[in-house]
C-alpha positions as CSV (number, residue, x, y, z in Angstrom):
1,M,-4.8,55.9,-77.3
2,N,-4.9,54.2,-80.7
3,V,-3.5,50.7,-80.8
4,S,-3.2,48.9,-84.1
5,G,-4.1,45.2,-84.4
6,S,-0.4,44.1,-84.6
7,E,0.5,46.2,-81.5
8,M,-2.5,44.6,-79.7
9,T,-1.3,41.1,-80.7
10,L,2.2,41.9,-79.5
11,L,0.9,43.2,-76.1
12,L,-1.3,40.0,-75.7
13,V,1.7,37.7,-76.5
14,F,3.8,39.7,-74.0
15,A,1.1,39.3,-71.3
16,V,0.7,35.6,-72.0
17,A,4.5,35.1,-71.8
18,Q,4.5,37.0,-68.4
19,A,1.6,34.8,-67.2
20,V,3.6,31.6,-68.1
21,L,6.6,33.0,-66.2
22,G,4.5,33.7,-63.1
23,F,3.1,30.2,-63.3
24,V,6.5,28.6,-63.7
25,L,8.0,30.5,-60.8
26,S,5.1,29.6,-58.6
27,E,5.5,25.9,-59.5
28,M,9.3,26.1,-58.9
29,D,8.6,27.4,-55.4
30,R,6.0,24.6,-54.8
31,R,8.6,22.0,-55.7
32,K,11.5,23.6,-53.7
33,L,9.6,24.9,-50.7
34,G,6.6,22.6,-50.4
35,R,4.0,25.2,-51.4
36,T,3.5,28.2,-53.7
37,P,4.1,31.7,-52.3
38,W,1.4,32.5,-49.8
39,G,-0.2,29.2,-50.6
40,L,-2.0,30.7,-53.6
41,P,-2.6,28.5,-56.6
42,S,-0.2,28.8,-59.5
43,M,-3.0,30.0,-61.8
44,V,-3.6,33.0,-59.5
45,W,0.1,33.9,-59.8
46,A,-0.3,33.6,-63.6
47,L,-3.3,35.9,-63.5
48,F,-1.3,38.5,-61.5
49,W,1.5,38.4,-64.0
50,F,-0.9,38.5,-67.0
51,L,-2.6,41.6,-65.6
52,S,0.6,43.5,-64.8
53,W,4.1,42.1,-64.9
54,V,5.2,44.8,-62.4
55,L,2.5,43.9,-59.9
56,G,3.1,40.2,-60.4
57,L,6.8,40.6,-59.9
58,V,6.6,42.7,-56.8
59,L,4.0,40.4,-55.2
60,Y,5.9,37.3,-56.1
61,L,9.2,38.6,-54.7
62,V,7.5,39.6,-51.4
63,A,5.7,36.3,-51.1
64,H,8.7,34.2,-52.2
65,R,10.9,35.8,-49.5
66,A,8.3,35.0,-46.8
67,E,8.2,31.4,-47.9
68,V,12.0,31.1,-47.9
69,R,12.0,32.4,-44.3
70,R,9.2,30.0,-43.3
71,V,11.1,27.0,-44.7
72,A,14.4,28.1,-43.2
73,Q,12.8,28.5,-39.8
74,A,11.2,25.1,-40.1
75,R,14.6,23.5,-41.0
76,A,16.6,25.1,-38.1
77,P,15.6,23.0,-35.1
78,M,18.3,24.4,-32.8
79,G,17.8,28.1,-33.8
80,G,20.7,30.2,-34.8
81,V,21.5,32.2,-37.9
82,D,20.2,31.4,-41.4
83,P,22.4,31.6,-44.5
84,R,21.5,35.3,-45.0
85,G,22.6,36.2,-41.5
86,R,19.2,36.6,-39.9
87,F,18.4,35.1,-36.5
88,V,16.1,32.1,-36.6
89,T,14.2,31.2,-33.4
90,P,14.0,27.5,-32.4
91,P,10.6,25.8,-32.6
92,P,8.6,25.5,-29.3
93,A,9.8,22.8,-26.9
94,R,7.9,19.5,-26.7
95,P,5.3,19.6,-23.9
96,T,6.5,17.9,-20.7
97,T,4.6,16.3,-17.8
98,A,5.6,19.4,-15.8
99,S,3.9,21.7,-18.2
100,D,0.8,19.6,-18.1
101,F,0.6,19.6,-14.3
102,P,2.2,22.9,-13.2
103,A,0.7,23.2,-9.7
104,Y,1.8,19.8,-8.4
105,P,4.9,18.4,-6.7
106,R,8.2,19.2,-8.2
107,R,11.7,17.9,-7.6
108,A,13.5,19.4,-4.6
109,D,16.2,20.9,-6.8
110,G,13.6,23.1,-8.6
111,G,13.5,21.2,-11.8
112,G,10.2,19.9,-13.2
113,P,9.2,16.2,-13.3
114,Q,11.2,14.0,-15.6
115,A,9.9,11.2,-17.7
116,T,11.5,7.9,-16.5
117,P,10.5,4.4,-17.3
118,V,8.3,2.6,-14.8
119,P,7.3,-1.0,-15.0
120,T,3.7,-1.6,-16.0
121,S,3.1,-4.5,-13.6
122,P,0.9,-3.7,-10.7
123,V,3.5,-4.5,-8.0
124,A,5.4,-2.3,-5.6
125,P,8.5,-0.8,-7.3
126,T,11.8,-2.5,-6.6
127,G,15.3,-2.4,-8.0
128,P,16.3,0.5,-10.3
129,V,12.9,2.1,-10.3
130,A,13.1,2.8,-6.6
131,T,16.0,5.2,-7.3
132,A,14.1,7.1,-10.1
133,P,13.8,10.8,-9.4
134,P,10.4,12.2,-8.3
135,S,8.1,12.5,-11.4
136,W,4.7,11.8,-12.9
137,Q,4.8,8.2,-14.0
138,A,2.3,5.8,-15.6
139,D,0.0,4.5,-12.8
140,P,1.2,1.0,-12.0
141,G,-2.3,0.1,-10.8
142,G,-3.6,1.0,-14.2
143,R,-6.7,2.9,-12.9
144,Y,-5.3,6.4,-13.9
145,Q,-3.0,7.7,-16.6
146,F,-0.3,9.1,-14.1
147,R,0.6,8.8,-10.5
148,W,3.2,10.9,-8.6
149,W,6.4,9.0,-7.7
150,T,8.4,10.7,-4.9
151,G,11.6,8.8,-5.7
152,T,11.0,6.3,-3.0
153,E,7.2,5.6,-3.0
154,W,3.9,6.3,-4.9
155,T,1.6,9.0,-3.6
156,S,-2.1,9.4,-3.8
157,F,-1.8,12.2,-6.4
158,V,-3.2,10.8,-9.7
159,A,-4.0,12.4,-13.0
160,T,-6.2,11.5,-16.0
161,D,-6.5,13.7,-19.1
162,G,-4.8,16.6,-17.3
163,Q,-7.2,16.5,-14.2
164,V,-5.3,15.9,-11.0
165,V,-7.1,14.4,-8.1
166,V,-6.3,12.5,-4.9
167,D,-6.9,8.8,-5.0
168,T,-9.2,8.0,-2.1
169,S,-9.3,4.3,-2.6
170,P,-5.7,3.3,-3.1
171,D,-4.6,0.1,-4.8
172,Q,-2.8,-1.9,-2.1
173,R,-0.8,-3.8,-4.7
174,I,1.5,-0.8,-5.5
175,G,2.6,-0.2,-1.9
176,P,1.9,2.3,0.8
177,Y,1.1,6.0,0.2
């Protein structure tokens, strides 16, 4: 294939223009979506477009669509349908005390422990806390991270860093258990 000097110059100018287009599109995605398609640097996208505008275009369109989906899923906290009509799943639920301690006492109605405020003073619970539902609460004695509250009294079940044990030397200041 014989290519003259002027044709070679024209092809090189066309390739550089395509590389600039690939760079600009990648930077637009970075500004709009928070990162370039597939997280590749914009110069890599420019190289794809420089080597072959068809290859660059196809790869860019595939990667751009994946980034748009990623951003749409991150912005849809309740799940549902995105603007294109595709189902978007909600993000995973925040961990609860029940998920941290699955093998230990649960509420009688079958629900897991609920987080309810507990006073931090090391005295027996009185007033509104005495009616709190059964749940893992901050240890009022302060020796452990959590202690099981039955709804009427503290138990000897305690937990620290996800390890549940039975408190064998109870703190008498928090009441009987």
